[in-house]
N, C-alpha and C positions, 0 to 999 in steps of 0.2 A: 904214339902210333895214332891211338883215336884220337887226341884234338887236330891231328892234320889230317884226319878223314871227316871229321866233322868241318872243317874248313872247305874241304872238297867240296862235300854235301851243299854246303852254300853257294859258291859258285855254281857249281853244277843248277842248282836252281834256278839263280838267277840269267844263266846262261851269259858266263863271260867268256871270253873267247882268248883269255890268257890260260898257260898251261898251269895246271894246279901243283906247283912245287915240281916244276920237271916231269910231268905225269910220265911222258913217254918212255923216258929211263928207269921209271919204276915197274911201266909193262914188261919192257924186258929183264929188270932186275927180278921180278915175281915168276917170271916164266921160267926162267934159268934155275932160280931157287925149288918153283913144284917139280923141274926135271929130277932135280936131286931127291924130292920129297915129295912125291906125286900124291900123299895123302894127308897134307898136312893141309885141314882144312881153312886155319886162319891165314895161310897163304893166298889160297884160293879165293878169299873174300877180299884180301887186299889187293888182288889181282884185279876182281870184278869192280872195286871203287876205282882202280885207275883206267881200265878201259871207260869205263862209265865218264869220266873225265875227260878222254879223249873222243866222246863220241861214237865208240864202237856199245853202242845200246843193245844189239843182239847180242855180240859177243859177253858183254857185262851180264846181261839177262840171262844168260847159260851159267856163268860161274856163279852169281847169287842163288839161282834155282837147285845147286849142287849143294851149294852148304846149307838153304835155308832149314831144313828139318832139324839143326842142331843149332842153329840161333832164330827160331821161328818168333821169340819172345823181345828180341831186340829191336828196338823203335829203329835204328840205324839202317839195319838192311831192309827192313819193311818200306822205311821213306825210299832209300835208293831205289827199290824196286819200281815203288811207285813212280818215281823220277823217268825210271827208264822206260815203264808201259806210258807214260804219259808222252815222250818221245817218240814212240813207236805208234804213236795216234791209236791207243788202246784203251780209253778212258776208263772203262767197267774195268779192266784188270787193275789200274791205277788206285781204282778208287777204292777195291777193296784193300790194297794193300795200306792206304793213305790212312784209312779207318784200323787197321791193325796198327799201326804206327801210333796212332792217338791211343790205342785201349792199352798201348805196350809204353804210356808214358811218355811220348813225344810232347803232350800238350804241354805238358809242365816246362819246357824246355824251350820257348818260342824264339830264341836267341839262334838256337841251333838250328832246329827241325820248325821254318815258319809255315805251318800247316795251314794258315788261310791264304797266302799265297797259291800254294799247291792246290789247295782245294779249288779256289779262283781259276787256274789256268785249266783244271779239267772241264770247268763250265766252258770257257773260251774252247778249248778242244770238242767239246761237245756240238755246239755252235758250228763250229769249222766242217765239223763233219754232216752237219744240218739235220743231227740231232735233237732239235730244240726242246722237244718233251723233256728230255734226258738233262739239258742243260736247265729248264726251269726247275725239275724236281731237286736239282743239286743245288742251285742258286737259292731257292727256296730255304734251305736249310739252313745255309750260312746267313742269309737275312734272318731268321729266326733266332740262329745262334748269336748273331750281332746286330742287334736293333738300331745302335747308333750309327751305322755302317750305313750311310742312306741313299748311298751310289747303287747297292743290291736293288732297292726297291726301284730306283730309276732304270736300272737294265731289266729286271723282271717284269717291269710296266713294256718296255721295249716288244720283249721276248713274248708275253701273252699278246700284244696287240699284232706281233707277225703270225702270230698261230691264230688270228681270227677270234680270240675271246677279248673280246673289246669291253664288256661289263667286268673282268678283273684288271683288263688294263687300263680303266675308266678309275677304279678303285685304288691301285697301285699308285697313278699319277697323283689323284686327290691327297693320299697319305704320305705323298713324297713332297707334294708343295704347301701342304701345310705345314710342316716342320721345315722347309727351306722355300717359302715364296720370293724370294728374289733371283731365284733361277730361271728367268725368261727365257734361256735357251730351252729347257723343258718345257717350260708352259706351252711356247711357241711349237715346238715338237708336237706334243701330244694336241693340240690345237689342230695343227696342220694333218696331220696324220687320220683324225675321227673324222674332219672335216672332208678331205677327199674321199674316205669312207661314203661319207653323205652326197658328195657328188655323183661317185660310181653308182649307186643306187637311183641316184636319180636318173642319171643316165640308162639305164635299166628299167625306167619307168615305174620302181618300184618307190611310190612317193611316198609309203609310211615309213617305210625301212627309212628312206631319206630324211622326212622331219625327224624319226626318232636322233640319227647321227648329227642332225646338224642342233640339236637342243643339247646331244651330250657336249658337243663343241663350246656352245657358250657357258661350260661350267669352265672352262679355261680362258677364254675371251669374252667376257659378258657383253661388250659392246661392239660386237663384229659387224661393221656396215655389209661384209657379204654373206655372212650366217642370215642376216635379217633381209637380206635382198634376196637369197634364194627361200626363206619361208614366206616372205610375201610372194613371190612367185608361186612356189604351191597354193597357197590361200586363193590368188587369182585363179590358178588352174581348176579349182574346186570353189569359184563363185562366191568364195567368202570373203567379199568385198569390205565389209566390214573390220577385219582385221587386216586387211593390205593399208586400209586409210589410216589405221592405229599403229601400223608397225613400220612403212617404207619412207613415209616422208620425213623422219627423223635421222634416217641415215642416207637421205638422200644425195647430201652435200659431200657424203665421203666416198662416192663410188667414184670408180674411172670413167673415163669417157664413154666406154663401147658399152658399161653395164647402166651408165646414167641415161645413153640413149633407150634401151629397154625398158627400167623404171619409168622414163618419162612417159611411154605408151601406157606402160600399165598404172599408171596414177591417173592419164587422164580416162582412159576407159573403164575405171574404178569408180569415178566421179560421175562418168557418163552414166551408169548402173544404177547409183544410188540417188540419181536424183529423180527418176519417176519411181522410186521406191518411198521419197518424201524426206529423205536423210540427208538432210541441206546441212546439218553442223560437219557430218564427216565429209561429205564430198567436196567443201569448199576445203576440210583438213588435207584432202587427198589433193587437190590443188595448189594448197598453199606454194610448196617449195617451187612450183612451174612460174609461180607469180611473183615472186622476191628477187629474181634474176634481173640484170639492167636493162634488158628488154625481151618480155616477156611475149609471147606468140600471141597471135592475134586469137586464134582457134582458143587457148587456154583462157584468153579475156574473155572471149565470146560466151564461152560454156559456164565459166565463174560469175558471169552478170546476168547469165539465164537462170541459173540458181539464184541467186541473191532475190533476182525479180519475182520467180515461183515462194520465196521464202517472206515474201512484203518486204524485205531491205531495198525500196525500190531507188533511195538516193545512191546507195551504193553500186547498183546496177549500174544508174545511167552515171556516176562517176566513171565505171570500168568499160562502156559502150562508149565515151566520147574519148578515151584512151584508145582503143583501136580506130577510131575514125581520125583520131589525129597521126596517129602512124601508119594505119593503112586505109585510106579514105573511099577506097572502092570497095572494099570487104561485104561481101553479101547484105544482108538484113541490115545492118546495124542502123540505119538511118529508122526505120520501123521498131527496132528495140528501142532507141533513145526515146522516140514518141511515148511509146507503151510505159517505159520508166517514168519519163518525166511526168506523166500523168499522175502515176501512183506516188512518185515522190513528192508532188505538190500536195496531193492531198495528207500525206506523212506531216508534211512541213507544218499545214496549217494546222491539224492536228494539235503537233506541239507549238503552235502560237496560241491557240486557246488557253491549251494548259497553263503555261507561262502568265499568260494575262490574267486567269484566275486566279495566281498566286501573286499576282502583283510583282512579277519578277520582269521587268521592263527591259532591262539590257539582253534578258534568252529572248523576249518577243522580238527585238529588233535584230538580234541574230538572225532568227528564225525567216524575219520576214527578208532581210536580205537575200538568203538564200531562194524564198521563195519568187523576190525580183529577180532572179537569174532565169526563172524559167519562163513563168508568165508574169510580165508586167504590166499587161493590162489589165489583169482580173480584178472584176469587182470588189470580190473579199478582199484581196490584197489591200487594194485603196481604203477599204473602208478601217480596215486594221491600222492601216497606217495612221489613218486622220485619228484613230482614237489614242494610239500611242503619243500621238504628237499632243494631243491634249490632257492625257494622263501625266506627262511626261513634263506640261510646262505645269500643273498644277503640283507635281511631287517638287520641281524645282523651287517654284515659288514659295511653298511652304519651307523648304531646306531654308532659303535665303531668308525666310523671314525669321526663322528660329536664330541664325546664324548672327544676324542684324542686334536680336537680343542679347545675346550671348556677348556679341561685341562691346553693346551698352554697358556689360557688367564686367569689362577688361578681361573675358576669357577667351583671348585672340585664338589661344591653339584647338579650342573645342568648337569655337565658328569657325575657322578655317577647315577644319576637318569636314563640316558640316557643307559647307559651301563647294567644299570640292567632291562631295559626293551629287552636290545639284549640277556640277560640270559634264559629271559623268554622264547625266541625262540629256545635257544640252550644252556640248562642248564650246560651242562659238558665241553662246550668248552673252551679247555686250554688259548686261546689267550684272552677271554671275563675273564676267571677266573684270570688269571694275571694282567691284567688291573684293575679289582675290586680292586684287593687287594693293587693295588699302589694307587689307590685312596682313600682308606680309611686309609692308612699310612699320605698321605699327609695332609688330612682333621686330622689327629690327630694331627699332628707337628702344624698344626694351632692353634689347640685348646690350645696345652699345651703352644702356645707362648701368647696365649690370657691371660692364665691365669698368666704367669709369670707377664705380662705386669699389669695385674691387682693387 
């Protein structure tokens, strides 16, 4: 009979809808037997087990309690009492009897008394009754006893978060994800829950609390554009423009259209605020994502050009003013900006010309002079340097051509051709150099043909 009852215990625990060995007939059988022998405690216990199987939990409870004093050390009756109280939504009483079943030896027979499942069912009952503190206390006990069962940590984190104990929830989620990093669902749940706490704090104008929660959310999704946007928004409201320029540009592309509109204004105003502070590099960093788009706004280009002008980058300022003029010819005072930038850019270029000329870097001198010609083609200094470059270039290519001729006479055709082509870079269309190059190429071809014939 005991093995039959143990089987019934398992069926009852897992909530099977099937009758346990024709339980209704067993109830009738035990009731008739008790009519004949009302003092038989064993029959009364078996009646309780049959009633429990039928779902008659209160009647089963009454039968068990009648015989409990004689069987209090039996794990079976303690387990069945715990099951009855669990079904009756009395988890406190169920916990007492489960603990008693454990103390009576049920833990050594997990195939008969699945205590872990029974305890966990009590956790869920506490949750359903809204007694989350009690659920946390029991679940923490289960987690301590079964450290390898990580789902307890996950559920504990959820409960602690719902109780407002965010520090403890973050600790539990961290612990869980360290051991199960592939669980993106839990990671995203933890992130979203804490991020929403940050948004709620922001909505209440609790900016300190909002920042605290947003930074905690980053523990779970470290590169979240949403978090960085709201952190930048907090920085902007507190006029910490340096932090905005450092944080917001990197996530701008990942924002949705609505947040991009807001971020665009934040970045523009940040750059505008950094400009009078002479923080030109950061100001340009703030504007960068607004400039790299296919068609930047004219106001963004004008601000960038103004920043570049004040920082002494006249050439770049001129180019950006010209971009504005091209896409929006009637925009404000762009023409005046171009004129001011051209003056500075020309001086900047001429300084580079002097430096390159002193270093005898004639290709660089020519490149800079071409840029200067675009701005002030009739400037006297420009014409003077153009003449000097022409003379220096002629001296250089004549020298190179003379050395190449000497090498040619020594039949060092490859070395001669190398020198000659250096001269051609200085004077690409010089007839003397072109004819000499052609002759050297012909001599090299003859040598190669001769080698082939010999081969």
